[in-house]
N, C-alpha and C positions, 0 to 999 in steps of 0.2 A: 909696422902694425900688422897683427895677425888677421887673416881673413876668416878665422874660425868664429862661429857665433858664441856669444857669451853664455855662461851657464844658465842665465835667466831667460834666454831666447827660446821661443817655441821650437826653433830649428836645432837646438843643441842636442836633442835626443836622436837626431838622424846621423847617418853616415856622413863624414866630412864632405865627400864629393856631392852628395845629394843636397846638403845644406848650402854648399857653395853655389851649386847650380841654381837652386831656388832663389837665393839672395841676389845673384847676378841677373837672373832671367826675369824674376817676378817681383822682387823687392820684399816688402813686409807681408807676412801671412794675413789672410782675411779673418774676420771674426769667426766664421764657421770652422775654419781650419784651427785657429788658436783654441777654440772651445772643444772641438771634436778630437784633436790629437791626443790629449791626455787620457780621455776615456778609452780610446782605441788602444793606446799603449798599455793601459792597465788591464786589457783583456775584456773590457765590457762590451756587450752588444750595444751598438751605437746607432742612433737615428739622427741624421743631420737634415734639418728642414730649413731651407733658406732660399732666397730669390735666385733666379737664373743669373749666371755670371758671377756668382760669389765664390767660386772655387770649390764647390761641393765634391765634384768628382775627384779632383786632385787630393782633397782632404781624405777621401776614402782610399785612394790608390797609394799615396805616398808611403804609408807605413808598410803596406804589402810589398812594395818595391824595396824598401829598406830591409825587410826581412829576407828577401831574395838575395840582396847584396851580402848580408851577414852569412847566409848559408853558402853563397858562392865563395866568400873569403875563407870559410872553414874548409870547404872542399879543395880550394887551391893550396892550402897549407898541407893537405894530404896528397898533393900531386894529382888531384882529380878536377873535373869540371862540374859546374852546376848540373845536377842530374836532370834528365828530361822528364820531369814529372809536373803535373798541373798543381800549382799551389793556390792560384787565385781564380775564382769563378765570378765573372761579371754577368749579371742578368739584366736585360733591358726588355721592356714590352715592345720596343720599336726596333725592327731590324736596321733601319737607317741609322738610328742612334748608335747601335752596336758597331756598325761599320765606321762611324765617325770616331768612336772611342778608340778603335784599333789604330786608325790613322793618327789620332791625337796623341796616342802613347808612343808611336814609333819615333816621332821627332824628339821628344824629351829623352827617350832611351838612347838615341843616337848621340845627342848632345852630351849626355852623361858619360858615354863611352869615349867621346872625344876629349873630355876633361880628364878622364882617368883610364889609361890603357888596361888596367887590371879590373875595371868594372865588368862584371859578368855579362855575357850576352843573353839577354832575357827575350824569350820568344813569345809573341802574342798572335793568337789565331782566332778567327771567327767561325762559329758553328751555327748555321741557321738552315732554313729550308732551301736556301739558294747555294749552299756550299756543294761543289761538285763531289761526286762519289770518290774520286781519287784523292781529294784533299781530306775527306772524312777518314778514309782508310789510313792515310799518312799520319793523321792526328792520333789515332789509336795505337799506331806502332811507335811513334815518337811524339808524345804529348807536348803541347806548348806549356810554358810556365804560367801564362795568363790565358784563360779561355773566355771568350766573349760569346754569349749565346742568348737565346730567348727562352721564355717559360716553356714553350712547346718543344723546342729542341732539347732542353734539359730533361723533359719527361721521356723523350725517345732515348736519350743517352742512358738514362737510368734503367731502361728495359733491355739493354744489350750488354753482353759480357764485356765487350771492348770498352763500351762507355763507362761501365761501372769501374773497370780497372783504372781508367783515366781519372775518374772522379774521386776515387778512394784516397788520393793524396792531397785533396783540397784542404787548405787551412784557412782561407779567407773567402767569404761570400759577400759580394757587393750587389745589392738590388737597387737599380736606378728607377726613377719615376714611379716609386711604389704607390703613390697616391692614385695613379691611373688605373690600378688594378684592385683597389680596395672595394669590397662590397659586391663584386660581381663573380661570375663563374670562373673567369680567368684567374682571379686572385685566389679563389678556393683551390683551383688546380695547382697553382704555384705553391701554395701552402702545403699541399700533399707531397709535392715533389721535394720541397725542402725538408719535410719530415723524413722522407726516404733517404735523402742525402745525409741527414743527421745520423741515421743508423749505419750509414756506410763508412763514414770517415772516422779517423781516430780521435781527433780533437779539433776545436776551432771556435770561431765566433762569427757573427754576421754584422754587416754594416748596411743600413738601409738609407737610400738617398731619395728624397721626394721633394720636388721643388725644395727637395730634400733628398738625401741619399742614404745608403746603408753601408757600413764597413766593418771589418774585423781586425783583431789585434795581431801583433807580430806572433808568429809561431816559433817554437812550439808553445802552446798555451795549455799545459797540462792541468792548470788550476782553473781553466775557464769553466763556467757553468755548463752542465749538460742538459739542462731543461729548456723548454721553450717558454719565454716570458712575454706576457702581453701587457699593454699599458695599465690595466687595472690590477696587475700584480699576480693574476692567476697563472698557472703553469700547465694547463692542459686544454685540449680542444682547439679547434680552429675558429678564431674570432676575427672575422673580416668586416665587421660592421663598425669599425672605429672611424674616427674623423680622419680626413685625408692627411697623410703625413705622420700619423701617430702609430702606425703598426711597426712592430719590431719583434723579431724572434730569431733564435739561433741556438747554437750548441751542437755538439757532436759527440758521438760515441760509437765504438765498434760493437757490433753484435754478431753472433754466429748464426748466419741464416742458411 
């Protein structure tokens, strides 16, 4: 009997190694994953609002990891390695949560490499106020594929040449615990940083996770919308007075600044 998921399975859209790991390690996908993945795969900006422990973060990350694997496979066919460029940006209002995410990603990535020796080596780093200067400099010289940061550190990165060079290759933005920032100055500050990021990158989409989370589609997503979309359908302005867990915006475009 084949270990591959059936065509009707939500896991069928993923790389075989990822689908196998998920099925063996976690079993059946949760409802937030089943309902979130098609939207993410279609390139839609996606908001996942669900209780703690329902697999929201993995729902947001899995397609991004799958896209990195696809890119790595293409690079290997050319005799190259996965380029040291940041593709996934994870933003959390809590530094401790960001550190946990880095640790929680390390184990699955190691398990995936153990299943498949050709699985690319995906680097994950944390950039926060606690990151030593040496580590910060190292990141700008050789960026991680997945960067975990806070709204405040994202703002700082966007103000430096090295930070902007690292962020201009981002294709996926995941905003965790977004409900915790809605309606306050911190949320408005993050919205401004996301707008600046939108003008910096080539293309992309965003996934929000708030007792729910936020995620983006596999790249390249050249057909992804370039506007910022709010729950009421408007496409301009910063509206942070929405109900908790309802905010979602994204898109990206290059501008000559």
